[in-house]
C-alpha positions as CSV (number, residue, x, y, z in Angstrom):
1,M,0.0,0.0,0.0
2,A,1.4,3.4,-1.0
3,K,2.4,5.7,1.8
4,I,0.4,9.0,1.8
5,T,2.5,12.1,2.5
6,R,0.6,15.2,3.6
7,K,2.1,18.5,2.7
8,P,2.1,21.0,5.6
9,A,-0.3,23.9,5.2
10,P,1.3,27.1,4.1
11,R,1.9,29.6,6.8
12,K,0.0,32.8,6.7
13,A,2.1,35.8,6.2
14,A,2.4,37.9,9.4
15,V,0.5,41.1,9.2
16,P,2.6,43.9,10.6
17,K,1.0,45.5,13.6
18,K,-0.2,49.1,13.3
19,K,1.9,51.5,15.3
20,A,-0.2,53.3,17.9
21,K,-0.5,56.9,17.3
22,P,1.3,59.0,19.9
23,V,-1.2,60.6,22.2
24,A,-0.7,64.3,22.5
25,A,-0.2,65.3,26.1
26,K,-3.1,67.4,27.5
27,P,-2.0,70.8,28.4
28,K,-1.9,71.2,32.2
29,A,-4.3,73.7,33.7
30,P,-2.5,76.6,35.3
31,A,-2.1,76.0,39.0
32,K,-4.2,78.1,41.2
33,K,-2.3,80.7,43.1
34,S,-1.9,79.6,46.7
35,L,-3.0,82.1,49.3
36,K,0.0,81.1,51.4
37,A,2.2,82.1,48.6
38,T,0.8,85.7,48.3
39,R,2.4,88.6,50.0
40,P,1.7,88.3,53.7
41,W,-0.4,90.9,55.5
42,T,1.5,93.5,57.4
43,P,0.5,94.4,61.0
44,A,-0.4,97.9,59.7
45,E,-2.7,96.5,57.0
46,I,-4.5,94.2,59.5
47,H,-5.0,97.1,61.8
48,E,-6.4,99.1,59.0
49,V,-8.9,96.3,58.1
50,F,-10.3,96.1,61.5
51,S,-10.3,99.8,62.0
52,R,-12.6,100.0,58.9
53,F,-14.9,97.3,60.3
54,R,-15.1,99.2,63.6
55,K,-15.8,102.5,62.0
56,A,-18.6,101.0,59.9
57,N,-20.1,99.0,62.8
58,P,-18.8,100.0,66.2
59,E,-20.9,97.5,68.2
60,P,-21.7,94.4,66.1
61,K,-24.2,92.0,67.6
62,G,-24.7,88.3,67.0
63,E,-28.0,87.6,65.2
64,L,-29.1,84.7,67.5
65,E,-31.8,86.0,69.9
66,H,-31.3,85.2,73.5
67,V,-32.1,86.5,77.0
68,N,-29.3,85.1,79.1
69,P,-26.2,82.8,78.8
70,F,-28.3,79.6,79.0
71,T,-30.6,80.6,76.1
72,L,-27.6,81.8,74.1
73,L,-26.0,78.3,74.7
74,V,-29.3,76.6,73.6
75,A,-29.6,78.9,70.5
76,V,-26.0,78.1,69.4
77,V,-26.5,74.4,69.8
78,L,-29.7,74.6,67.8
79,S,-28.0,76.7,65.1
80,A,-25.7,73.8,63.8
81,Q,-26.6,73.3,60.1
82,A,-29.4,75.8,60.4
83,T,-29.8,79.5,59.8
84,D,-29.9,82.1,62.6
85,A,-33.3,83.3,61.3
86,G,-34.7,79.8,61.4
87,V,-33.5,79.3,64.9
88,N,-34.9,82.7,66.1
89,K,-38.3,81.9,64.7
90,A,-38.4,78.7,66.8
91,T,-36.9,80.0,70.0
92,R,-39.0,83.1,70.5
93,A,-41.8,81.0,71.8
94,L,-39.6,78.4,73.4
95,F,-37.6,80.9,75.6
96,E,-40.9,82.4,76.8
97,V,-41.6,79.1,78.6
98,A,-38.1,77.7,79.1
99,D,-35.3,80.2,79.8
100,T,-33.5,78.2,82.5
101,P,-32.1,74.6,82.7
102,Q,-34.8,73.6,85.2
103,K,-37.6,75.0,83.1
104,M,-36.2,73.2,80.0
105,L,-36.1,69.9,82.0
106,D,-39.7,70.5,83.1
107,L,-40.8,71.1,79.5
108,G,-39.4,67.7,78.5
109,E,-37.9,66.4,75.3
110,E,-41.3,65.6,73.6
111,R,-42.7,69.1,74.1
112,L,-39.4,70.7,73.2
113,R,-39.5,68.9,69.9
114,E,-42.7,70.6,69.1
115,Y,-41.1,74.0,69.5
116,I,-38.1,73.3,67.4
117,K,-39.4,70.9,64.8
118,T,-38.9,73.4,62.0
119,I,-35.1,73.2,62.6
120,G,-33.0,70.6,60.9
121,L,-31.9,67.6,63.1
122,Y,-34.5,68.7,65.7
123,R,-34.8,65.3,67.3
124,T,-31.1,65.0,68.1
125,K,-31.0,68.6,69.1
126,A,-33.9,68.3,71.5
127,R,-32.2,65.3,73.1
128,N,-29.0,67.3,73.5
129,V,-30.7,70.4,75.0
130,I,-32.4,68.2,77.6
131,A,-29.2,66.4,78.4
132,L,-27.1,69.6,78.6
133,S,-29.8,71.2,80.9
134,A,-29.6,68.2,83.2
135,K,-25.8,68.4,83.3
136,L,-25.8,72.1,84.0
137,L,-28.0,71.4,87.0
138,S,-26.0,68.4,88.3
139,E,-22.5,69.6,87.7
140,F,-22.5,73.4,87.3
141,G,-25.1,74.6,89.7
142,G,-27.5,75.5,86.9
143,Q,-25.1,78.0,85.5
144,V,-23.3,78.0,82.1
145,P,-19.6,77.4,82.8
146,R,-17.2,80.1,82.0
147,T,-14.5,77.9,80.6
148,R,-14.1,76.3,77.2
149,A,-13.5,72.9,78.7
150,G,-16.7,73.2,80.7
151,I,-18.9,74.2,77.8
152,E,-17.4,71.6,75.5
153,S,-18.3,68.9,78.1
154,L,-21.9,69.6,77.5
155,P,-23.9,67.4,75.0
156,G,-24.2,69.0,71.6
157,A,-21.6,71.7,72.3
158,G,-18.3,71.9,70.5
159,R,-15.4,74.4,70.2
160,K,-17.3,76.8,68.1
161,T,-20.3,76.8,70.5
162,A,-17.9,77.4,73.4
163,N,-16.2,80.3,71.6
164,V,-19.5,82.0,70.8
165,V,-20.8,81.7,74.4
166,L,-17.5,82.8,76.0
167,N,-17.4,85.8,73.7
168,M,-21.0,86.9,73.7
169,A,-22.0,86.0,77.3
170,F,-18.8,86.6,79.1
171,G,-16.7,89.0,76.9
172,E,-13.8,86.7,76.3
173,H,-11.5,87.4,73.3
174,T,-12.4,84.2,71.4
175,M,-12.6,83.5,67.7
176,A,-15.6,81.4,66.7
177,V,-15.0,80.0,63.2
178,D,-18.1,79.2,61.2
179,T,-18.4,78.7,57.4
180,H,-18.3,82.5,56.9
181,V,-15.2,83.2,59.0
182,F,-13.5,80.1,57.5
183,R,-14.1,81.5,54.0
184,V,-13.1,85.0,54.7
185,G,-9.9,83.9,56.5
186,N,-8.9,81.8,53.5
187,R,-10.1,84.0,50.7
188,T,-8.6,87.2,51.9
189,G,-5.4,85.6,53.0
190,L,-5.7,86.9,56.5
191,A,-5.4,83.4,58.0
192,P,-5.3,80.6,55.5
193,G,-6.0,77.1,56.9
194,K,-7.3,73.7,56.0
195,T,-9.4,73.4,59.2
196,P,-11.5,75.7,61.3
197,L,-9.0,75.3,64.1
198,E,-6.1,76.4,61.9
199,V,-8.0,79.5,60.8
200,E,-9.1,80.3,64.4
201,L,-5.5,80.1,65.7
202,G,-4.2,82.1,62.7
203,L,-6.7,84.9,63.2
204,E,-6.0,85.0,67.0
205,K,-2.3,85.4,66.1
206,V,-2.6,88.3,63.8
207,I,-5.6,90.3,65.0
208,P,-4.6,93.1,67.5
209,A,-6.1,92.7,71.0
210,E,-8.1,95.9,70.7
211,F,-10.3,94.3,68.1
212,M,-10.7,90.8,69.4
213,L,-13.9,91.3,71.4
214,H,-15.8,92.0,68.2
215,A,-13.6,90.5,65.5
216,H,-15.5,87.3,65.0
217,H,-18.8,89.2,64.5
218,W,-17.2,91.6,62.0
219,L,-15.8,88.6,60.0
220,I,-19.1,86.7,60.2
221,L,-21.1,89.7,59.0
222,H,-18.6,90.4,56.3
223,G,-18.8,86.8,55.0
224,R,-22.6,86.7,55.3
225,Y,-23.4,89.9,53.5
226,T,-20.4,90.9,51.4
227,C,-17.8,88.2,50.9
228,L,-20.5,85.7,49.7
229,A,-19.6,82.1,48.8
230,R,-20.7,82.1,45.2
231,K,-20.6,85.7,44.1
232,P,-18.6,87.9,46.4
233,R,-19.7,91.6,46.3
234,C,-16.2,92.9,45.8
235,E,-17.5,96.2,44.4
236,V,-18.9,97.2,47.9
237,C,-16.3,95.5,50.0
238,L,-14.7,97.7,52.7
239,I,-11.3,96.0,52.3
240,N,-11.1,95.2,48.6
241,D,-8.0,97.3,48.1
242,L,-6.2,95.2,50.8
243,C,-7.7,91.7,50.1
244,R,-5.2,89.2,48.7
245,W,-7.8,87.1,46.8
246,P,-6.5,86.7,43.2
247,E,-10.0,86.5,41.7
248,K,-11.5,89.6,43.2
249,T,-13.5,91.6,40.7
250,V,-12.2,95.1,41.4
């Protein structure tokens, strides 16, 4: 029988691979100018800023309504993630019936919720107000403590709350940093910082003592009504010639 020999199949010619087109590098966006890299404020400039604030508003007041240190403490605790106007609307009736820790305890958590239900997180806040009222009675003789540590030990009260109460109720030279003060401190370059505490300590370091009693109110009001988050009103700003913000519109 004849032997059958099979011829190997011809190999396919290799197809040369297409070279990948070089990807053009995207142009890098220009880096934003760091406030820390700008020319630092001089003591004379800082004095001028707060002199202008003082001249325009010699006795600035906080916008939270209260009748004593206790109601101020309660109002500040309720103001977290809420507007001062919204808190005032709820507390006007509340403080008529509960303006002391004992009266607040007598009111009770359930009835307190009815007064403050228009405020965000009202259930948690009602629980905290009742708890802090009880602690004031059991540990502080029914009085708001005059130390930061004492206030911070109360349920619902943090550093900002302590700074507001110490300043407004007891005349301490504290710097309460809310969203407005944080923005102004960073945007103007007065006290750049990544955290509220950094901005607080930075402002305390550079603001002259003669302005510290009212400084946080001036900065809050400036941020709330002039140095707005989305569209700053640079054209009416009292300090636009000194401000270090690279994007100011004047």
